[in-house]
C-alpha positions as CSV (number, residue, x, y, z in Angstrom):
1,M,18.8,16.0,7.0
2,K,15.0,17.9,8.0
3,E,13.3,15.2,9.5
4,Y,10.0,14.6,7.4
5,D,6.2,15.6,8.1
6,L,4.8,12.2,7.7
7,T,1.2,13.8,7.6
8,E,2.6,15.2,4.9
9,L,4.4,13.0,3.1
10,L,1.8,10.0,3.6
11,F,-1.0,13.1,1.8
12,D,1.3,13.7,-0.8
13,L,2.3,10.3,-1.7
14,C,-1.9,9.0,-1.3
15,S,-2.7,12.0,-4.5
16,G,-0.5,10.4,-7.1
17,A,-3.1,7.8,-9.0
18,G,-1.6,4.2,-9.3
19,V,-4.9,1.1,-9.7
20,S,-2.7,-1.7,-10.1
21,G,-1.5,-1.7,-13.8
22,N,-1.4,1.6,-14.8
23,E,0.7,3.1,-11.3
24,T,3.2,5.4,-13.0
25,V,2.0,8.1,-11.5
26,A,2.4,7.2,-8.0
27,A,5.5,5.8,-8.6
28,K,6.8,9.0,-10.6
29,K,6.0,10.8,-7.5
30,A,7.7,8.0,-4.7
31,A,10.4,7.7,-6.8
32,K,11.2,11.6,-6.5
33,Y,11.7,11.1,-2.9
34,L,13.7,8.0,-3.3
35,S,16.3,9.9,-5.4
36,E,17.1,11.9,-1.5
37,Y,18.7,8.5,-0.7
38,M,19.7,6.9,-3.5
39,S,19.6,6.4,-7.3
40,S,16.5,4.2,-9.0
41,E,15.3,3.1,-11.7
42,T,12.0,1.3,-13.2
43,D,11.7,-2.3,-13.8
44,A,10.0,-3.8,-16.8
45,L,6.9,-4.1,-14.3
46,G,6.7,-0.1,-13.7
47,S,8.4,-0.5,-9.7
48,V,10.4,1.6,-8.8
49,I,13.6,-0.2,-7.9
50,G,16.7,1.8,-5.7
51,R,19.8,0.6,-4.5
52,K,22.8,1.7,-2.0
53,K,26.2,0.4,-1.7
54,G,27.2,-0.3,1.6
55,S,29.3,-3.4,3.2
56,G,28.5,-6.4,4.2
57,I,24.8,-8.0,3.3
58,N,21.7,-6.6,1.3
59,I,18.6,-5.9,2.4
60,L,15.9,-5.7,0.2
61,L,12.8,-3.3,1.7
62,D,10.0,-3.3,-0.4
63,A,6.4,-1.7,-0.1
64,H,3.6,-1.6,-3.2
65,I,2.6,1.5,-4.9
66,D,-0.3,0.3,-6.1
67,Q,-3.8,0.9,-5.0
68,I,-7.8,-0.7,-5.5
69,G,-9.6,0.5,-7.8
70,L,-11.2,-0.1,-11.3
71,V,-10.7,-0.5,-14.6
72,V,-13.7,0.6,-17.6
73,T,-14.8,-2.5,-19.3
74,S,-17.0,-1.2,-21.8
75,I,-19.5,2.3,-22.0
76,D,-23.4,1.4,-22.5
77,D,-26.0,3.0,-24.4
78,K,-27.0,5.9,-22.4
79,G,-23.4,6.9,-21.4
80,F,-22.9,4.8,-18.1
81,L,-19.5,3.0,-17.8
82,R,-19.6,-0.6,-17.2
83,V,-16.7,-1.6,-14.9
84,A,-14.5,-4.8,-13.4
85,K,-13.1,-4.0,-10.1
86,C,-9.2,-4.2,-10.0
87,G,-7.7,-5.5,-7.3
88,G,-10.0,-6.4,-3.2
89,A,-12.8,-2.9,-3.7
90,D,-15.6,-3.9,-1.8
91,A,-18.7,-4.2,-3.6
92,R,-20.6,-2.9,-0.2
93,V,-19.3,0.5,-0.1
94,M,-20.2,1.2,-4.2
95,S,-23.3,2.8,-3.7
96,A,-23.2,6.4,-4.4
97,A,-19.7,6.2,-4.6
98,E,-17.7,9.4,-5.9
99,V,-15.3,8.2,-8.4
100,T,-12.0,10.1,-11.2
101,V,-11.8,8.3,-14.6
102,W,-8.2,8.7,-15.5
103,G,-9.3,8.6,-19.7
104,K,-7.9,11.3,-21.9
105,K,-8.6,14.0,-19.1
106,K,-9.7,13.5,-15.5
107,L,-13.3,13.0,-15.1
108,Y,-15.3,13.3,-12.1
109,G,-18.2,10.4,-11.9
110,V,-20.2,8.7,-9.5
111,V,-21.9,5.1,-9.1
112,A,-25.6,5.5,-9.8
113,S,-27.6,4.6,-6.7
114,I,-31.3,3.5,-6.9
115,P,-33.3,5.5,-4.5
116,P,-34.6,3.3,-2.2
117,H,-38.5,4.1,-2.9
118,L,-37.7,2.3,-5.9
119,S,-35.9,-0.5,-4.8
120,E,-36.9,-3.9,-4.5
121,K,-37.9,-5.3,-0.9
122,K,-35.8,-8.2,-1.1
123,E,-32.6,-6.0,-2.5
124,E,-32.9,-3.7,0.3
125,N,-30.1,-4.6,2.3
126,K,-27.8,-6.3,-0.3
127,A,-24.2,-4.7,-2.0
128,A,-24.5,-4.4,-5.3
129,D,-22.1,-6.3,-7.6
130,F,-20.0,-5.4,-9.7
131,D,-22.3,-6.5,-13.1
132,S,-24.6,-4.4,-11.2
133,V,-21.8,-0.8,-11.0
134,Y,-22.5,2.2,-13.1
135,I,-20.6,5.4,-13.1
136,D,-22.5,8.5,-14.2
137,I,-20.0,11.1,-16.0
138,G,-23.2,12.8,-17.1
139,M,-22.2,12.1,-20.6
140,S,-23.9,11.1,-23.9
141,K,-22.4,7.3,-25.0
142,T,-20.9,9.3,-27.8
143,E,-19.4,12.0,-26.0
144,A,-18.2,9.6,-23.7
145,C,-16.6,7.9,-25.9
146,K,-14.1,10.7,-26.8
147,Y,-13.2,10.9,-23.2
148,V,-13.0,6.8,-21.9
149,S,-12.1,4.0,-23.5
150,P,-12.0,0.7,-22.3
151,G,-8.6,-0.1,-20.1
152,D,-8.9,3.1,-18.4
153,R,-8.6,3.2,-15.0
154,I,-11.0,4.3,-11.7
155,T,-9.7,5.9,-8.1
156,F,-12.2,6.2,-5.7
157,N,-12.3,9.6,-4.4
158,G,-11.8,10.5,-0.3
159,T,-11.0,12.8,1.6
160,Q,-7.6,13.8,3.5
161,A,-7.9,15.1,7.0
162,K,-6.4,15.3,10.3
163,L,-8.1,13.2,13.1
164,L,-7.9,13.8,16.8
165,N,-5.0,11.4,18.6
166,N,-2.5,12.0,15.8
167,C,-4.4,10.0,13.3
168,V,-5.5,10.5,9.5
169,V,-7.5,9.5,6.6
170,S,-7.0,9.2,3.1
171,P,-7.7,6.9,0.1
172,C,-4.9,4.4,-0.4
173,I,-3.1,4.6,2.9
174,D,-3.3,1.2,1.7
175,D,0.2,1.3,1.6
176,R,1.9,4.6,1.1
177,A,2.3,4.5,4.4
178,G,4.5,1.4,4.1
179,V,6.1,3.6,1.3
180,A,6.3,6.8,3.7
181,A,8.0,4.4,6.3
182,I,10.3,2.8,4.1
183,L,11.1,7.1,2.9
184,R,11.1,7.7,7.1
185,C,13.8,5.4,7.3
186,L,16.5,5.9,5.2
187,Q,16.1,9.0,6.5
188,I,17.0,7.9,10.0
189,V,19.9,5.5,8.6
190,E,21.2,8.8,7.1
191,N,20.8,10.9,9.9
192,S,22.7,8.6,12.5
193,G,26.3,9.0,10.2
194,K,26.9,5.3,10.1
195,Q,28.3,3.0,7.3
196,P,25.1,1.0,6.7
197,C,25.0,-2.3,4.6
198,N,24.1,-2.4,1.1
199,I,20.3,-1.5,0.7
200,T,17.5,-2.3,-1.9
201,V,14.1,-0.5,-2.2
202,M,11.3,-1.9,-3.3
203,F,8.3,0.1,-5.1
204,S,6.5,-2.8,-5.9
205,T,3.7,-2.9,-8.4
206,Q,0.6,-4.9,-8.6
207,E,0.4,-6.2,-5.1
208,E,-3.5,-5.9,-5.4
209,T,-3.6,-7.9,-7.9
210,G,-1.3,-11.3,-7.3
211,G,2.5,-9.6,-6.5
212,S,3.5,-9.9,-10.1
213,G,5.5,-6.8,-9.2
214,A,7.3,-8.1,-6.4
215,V,7.9,-11.6,-7.8
216,A,9.9,-9.9,-11.0
217,G,11.9,-6.9,-8.6
218,A,13.0,-9.7,-5.5
219,Y,13.9,-12.0,-8.0
220,N,16.7,-9.1,-9.5
221,S,17.8,-7.9,-6.1
222,E,20.2,-10.3,-5.3
223,A,19.0,-9.4,-1.9
224,D,20.1,-11.6,1.3
225,E,17.1,-10.6,3.6
226,A,14.1,-8.7,3.1
227,I,11.5,-6.7,4.7
228,A,7.7,-6.0,3.7
229,V,6.0,-3.4,4.6
230,D,2.4,-3.5,4.2
231,V,-0.5,-3.0,6.1
232,G,-2.7,-4.7,8.7
233,F,-5.8,-4.4,10.4
234,A,-6.9,-2.2,12.9
235,K,-9.3,-2.9,16.1
236,A,-12.8,-1.5,15.4
237,P,-16.2,-2.4,15.5
238,G,-17.1,-5.5,14.4
239,I,-13.6,-6.8,14.2
240,K,-12.2,-10.2,15.8
241,D,-9.5,-8.8,18.5
242,E,-7.6,-11.3,17.5
243,K,-7.9,-10.7,14.2
244,A,-6.2,-6.7,14.5
245,G,-3.9,-4.9,15.9
246,K,-4.5,-1.7,17.9
247,A,-4.5,1.5,16.4
248,G,-1.5,3.5,18.1
249,G,-0.1,0.5,19.2
250,G,2.7,0.2,17.4
251,A,4.6,-1.5,14.2
252,M,2.7,-5.4,13.7
253,I,5.5,-7.6,13.5
254,G,4.5,-10.5,11.3
255,I,4.8,-14.4,12.4
256,A,3.9,-16.8,10.0
257,P,5.3,-19.7,7.8
258,S,6.1,-17.7,4.9
259,L,8.1,-15.8,7.5
260,D,11.7,-15.9,8.6
261,Y,11.5,-17.3,12.4
262,D,14.4,-15.7,13.3
263,M,14.3,-12.6,11.7
264,S,11.1,-11.6,13.3
265,N,12.5,-12.8,16.7
266,T,15.0,-10.0,15.8
267,L,12.6,-7.4,15.3
268,I,11.1,-7.3,18.4
269,G,14.1,-8.0,20.3
270,L,15.5,-4.6,18.8
271,A,11.6,-3.4,19.7
272,E,12.4,-4.0,22.9
273,K,15.3,-3.2,23.4
274,N,15.0,0.8,21.1
275,S,11.5,1.7,23.1
276,I,9.8,1.2,19.8
277,K,6.1,0.8,20.7
278,W,4.9,-2.9,19.0
279,Q,2.6,-5.8,18.8
280,Y,2.2,-8.8,17.4
281,D,0.5,-10.1,13.4
282,V,0.4,-13.8,13.9
283,M,-1.2,-15.7,10.7
284,G,-1.3,-19.5,10.6
285,G,-1.0,-19.5,7.0
286,S,-0.2,-17.2,4.4
287,T,0.2,-13.3,5.0
288,G,-1.7,-11.5,1.6
289,T,1.2,-9.3,1.6
290,N,4.1,-9.6,-0.5
291,G,6.3,-11.5,2.0
292,D,4.5,-14.1,0.2
293,E,5.8,-13.8,-3.4
294,I,9.3,-12.2,-2.0
295,S,10.3,-15.1,0.5
296,A,9.6,-18.4,-2.7
297,T,11.7,-15.7,-5.0
298,A,15.0,-17.5,-7.2
299,D,16.8,-18.9,-4.3
300,G,14.6,-18.4,-1.6
301,I,15.0,-15.2,0.2
302,K,14.9,-14.7,4.3
303,T,11.8,-12.4,4.6
304,A,9.9,-10.2,7.3
305,L,6.4,-8.4,7.7
306,I,6.3,-5.3,9.4
307,S,2.7,-4.2,9.2
308,I,0.9,-0.8,9.7
309,P,-2.4,-0.7,11.5
310,I,-5.2,0.9,9.4
311,K,-9.3,0.7,9.6
312,N,-11.6,0.7,7.2
313,M,-8.7,-1.1,4.5
314,H,-10.1,-1.4,0.9
315,T,-12.7,2.2,1.5
316,A,-11.5,5.8,0.0
317,V,-11.2,6.9,3.8
318,E,-9.2,4.4,5.5
319,I,-7.5,5.7,8.8
320,A,-4.2,4.9,10.3
321,N,-2.1,6.2,13.6
322,I,0.9,8.6,12.1
323,D,2.6,7.4,15.5
324,D,2.5,3.4,13.7
325,I,4.5,4.5,10.7
326,E,7.1,6.1,12.9
327,A,7.7,3.2,15.1
328,T,7.7,1.1,11.2
329,A,9.9,3.5,9.9
330,Q,12.4,3.6,13.7
331,L,12.4,-0.6,13.6
332,L,13.2,-1.1,10.1
333,A,15.9,1.4,10.6
334,A,17.3,-0.1,13.6
335,Y,17.0,-3.4,12.1
336,I,19.2,-2.3,8.9
337,L,21.9,-0.7,11.6
338,E,22.4,-3.5,13.8
339,R,22.5,-6.1,10.9
340,S,25.1,-3.5,9.2
341,A,26.9,-3.7,12.4
342,G,26.9,-7.1,12.6
343,N,28.2,-7.7,8.9
344,A,30.6,-4.8,9.4
């Protein structure tokens, strides 16, 4: 099977809208790619679940399909949309942001911004909170109500582009990069010609709003082990080195109380054995990913976490290095093939 162009795959996955609770478009796009390797279905919460029968243990691979965004709460008398955040949207980057409103038809909008000439001195260096965010779609209230309703989701617009040193920028790389890594992993396993173990894939919903998609999907997976694939923090100005990985430094292998220590060490050993670039991602508490929810689901599932370092997380200009996505895919595949050999 021909190898993916990971940049093209990532950009295509990122082009599907999928704010938490309304991931249908993004999920359908991911399910189309997944169908090349296994049959899949959509569960009650909208997560895409795929299963490929093999021999031995059942390994669950998870990446969340939802993205941060906004939800319309009301339309004011002048036609401006009032909103609440849906997931961890960052108020500091809201002013003058370009957005798409997913109403009865797709609408372009801009977050209203007060000119600096008219700003009060005490407000000059403050980020607006969400109670003061207004979205301008250029319509009166009567016109806006024809196309927009409370509950409609809003996504942040951003450019998709290739940068230097094999880096890319796009909205919602969190966590479509994880989806891309799992798809690439399945391709590597298939091209290996080896009989793998049982593989369950979950492209889960609602991670950005609490992880309910992962809880439901993992409960029904009957998995023996799981690996959550998400994004992590990459080093950038203003971020402490000890709290971040290096973009281009390889897959970030998680070590945390909620993660299985032996699985983490096995991933490290396989990375070293197969010359796959990797780096530590050590956390003293929860991981803030689906790994926490999956590990405590049903009777408990041994869970590991691999993260892809990105810059500008939870903005419309997230930056990732394609080499890190490839390293993550290679490490996932190495783990599956190693565990398959051990259970053949």
